[in-house]
N, C-alpha and C positions, 0 to 999 in steps of 0.2 A: 504493499500499499504506499501511496505517496501522501505525506502529511506535511502540514506547515500552517503558518497563519495566513489569513486572507491575502490574495493577490501576490503571492510569491512565485506564481508560474506553474502550479501543479497541473492544471488542465492542459496548458501549452506543452509541458513535458510529456504528458500522456499521448497527446496527438502526434508528437515527434516520434515517440516509440512506435506508434501504430502506423505511421506514415500516411495518416489521413485525418480529416477533421471529424473525429468521432464524438468529442465532447465540446460544449460551448465554452469559448474563451471571450473575455472582455476585460478591458483595463479598468476594472472597478471591483472592489472587494465584495464578496458575497455572491458571485455569479453561480458558483456551485453550492447548492444547499443540501444535497444528499450524497451518499456514497454511490459510485458507479463502478460496477465490476465488469471487466472486459477480458475475455480470453485472448491471448495473442502468442505468437511464436517468435523467438529470438534465437537465431543461429541453430535452428532445428530442435530447440527445447521449448516446451509449452509452459506458459505461465498464466496466472490470473492477475491482472493488473487492476488495482483499486484506486480510483480517484476520489478524494475525500473533500469535504467542505473544510474551509479554513477555520482553525480553532481560535476563538477569542478567549481572553482571560475571563475567569468567572465573574468579576465585577462588571464586565462589559456585555454580558449576556442579558439582553433586556426583553426578549420575547420567546414565545413557545417554539417558533421555527428555529431560532438560534440554539435553544436547548436541545431540540431534536437533532440538529446537525452535529452538535458536540457529542451526544451520546452515540450516534452512529459512527462517528470517526473513531471514538474510543473503542467501540466494538471492532472496527476494522483493524485497529492497532493490535488488539488482543488476539484476533484471529489470523494475523499475518505471520508467515515464516520470516519475512524480512520487511522492515520499514525503511523507506527512503525519506529522510527528514530534510525538507528544503528550507534553506535560509535565503534571504534577499540581500545581496551585496549592496544594493543601492540604498538600503535603509538601515543597515547595521544589525546588531544583535539586540533584540528588545526583551522586555519582560515576558511578552507573549511567547517568544522563542524558548525562554528558560522554562515557562510553564509547560509547554509542549514536550520539551526534553524530559521533564520530570514524569509526564504521563507515559512516555515511551519506556523510561527506566523502570517504572513500577510495573509495567506489563511484561517486560522481559523478552521482546523479540530480538532477532538479529538486526543490525542497524548499519545503514550507509548514510552519511551526511553529505548533502549537495549544496553548494553555495551558487545560487543562480544569479543571472544578470551580471556576470563577472566582466563582460565586455563593456559595461556602462560606466565603470569607474577607472580612475587613473591609478598610477603606481602607488602614490601616497595613500589613496583610499584602500587599495588592496593590502598594503602593509598594516593599516589600521584595523581592517576587518580580521585579519589573521591574529592580531594581538587580542582583539576582543574575544574571539573564539577561544583562544588559549586561556584568557582570564575568566570568562563567564561560563564556558562549556567544557572546562578541562576534565570533568568527570565522564565525558564521552570520548576521551582520547583513544579508547580501544577500537573505535569505529573508523573505517576508512573515510577520508575527507576528499571531496572533489570540488573543483572550481570550474564552472562551465556556463554556457549560454543556451538555455532551452530553446529560445525563439530562433536561434541560428542552427540548432541541432548539433552543437559542438560538444564533444565529450561523452556522448551517449554510450559508446562501446565500452569505455573505461568504467562508467557507472555500472553497467550490466555485469562486467567482469567482477567488480566488487560485490555486487548482489549475489552472484553465484558463489563467491568465496565465503561470504558471510553465512549463506545457507549451509554450505558444507561444514563450516566451523561449528555451527549450532548442532549439527547432527553427527558430529565426529564420534568414533568409538575409540576410547582410550584404554590401552592395554594396562592391566593391573600390574604386571611385572615392570613395565617401563615407568609407570607412575611411582612405584615404590623405589626403584633404583634412583630415580630423579629426586624423590623426597630425601633419600639418604644423602645424596650428593649436596643438595642445597642446605640441609640442616648441618652437615659437617662443615661446609664453607661458612655458614652464618647461623650458629646455634641460636635458639630463642634466648632472649635476655633473662637474667635472674630476676625473680620477683619475690621479695621477702625471703631471700636465701634459697628459693626453690626455682629450679629451671623446668619449665614445661617439657614434656617428652612427647614427641610426635612419632608414633610407633608404625603405623601403616596407613595406606590410602587406597581407595578404589573409586571407580566412577559410579555414581548413584542415579544417573539419569542424563537425558539430553534434551536439546531444544528448549532452553539453553543447557549446556553441559553443567552437570552437578558433580563436584569432587567432594568425596567424604573422607575426612581426616580423623583417624582414631588416635587417642593418646591419653595421657594423664596431665592434669593441671592446665588443660587448654583454655579454661575460663580466665587464666592469668595472662594469656597472650595479649599484647597490646595491638592497637589498630595498625601501627606502622609495620609490625612484623606480619600481620595478616595480609596487608597490601603487598609486602615483599613476596609472600608465598603465592598470592594470586597472580602478580605480575610475572613471577618466575614460571609458573605453570603455563600462563598465556604465551609467553615468549618461546618456551621450549616446544610446545605442541602447536605453535603457529595458529592460535585461536583468535584470529583478527576478525572483527565485525560481529562478535557475539558476546553477550554478557557471560560471565563465568560465576557460578554460585559455589561457594565452599561451605560445607556443613561440618560442624565440629562435634565429634562424638567422644565425650569425656568418659574414660573408664574409671571405675572406682579403684582407689589404691587399697589393696587388702590389709595394709598395715596402718591405715589412716587413724585408727583409734589407739595405736600403741605409742 
């Protein structure tokens, strides 16, 4: 599904992917009021492409139609294997963008971020947008980022390559043996820090699910692990297994110490 705030070019991008004017476009927010699902083929692979209504911030939703549009878009996000989140280079990163990013994060689909209208701004503006993204949307750094022009049809092949990679990352099968060998390596290189003279022990790991990948870590004293160390583990697993474009969920299974009462 293609999501973003009103008038970022979602319907224009859909039409460029399809190679025809299948959905209405107009240079005014709110042209698309409902989700539109369209089957299409890209390089011999079949997809369902969902064009969604632009999401407004909660405080700006003033009528029933707007509320309906937001609900349908949230449902599209939740039902999608991959979300293409569109930003508007011409207007920068807004509070609405941050709100939409939080909806995507809470739903957990694979993600590709596209910055549309890249051809409309100068080099200074481009540098500014990149800094804004790094500052305001740094928590989406695991997603592939693309800068392109939907109306000119530039960069579509690269976008779809990232969509395919994100989809494959979300459905990856992780070998238990390889996970445990890597866990041993990274904990030897960087052991968990001591907490009240006790060092948490990470004993073994396995995959607990996919779409998105769930990694389950078993050990003792895991509740004493700090957020920095948890991020270190997540980033290490992501880099090692090339999990670009998908959230990675780590679940912690704390084993009871049989000597805890002695």
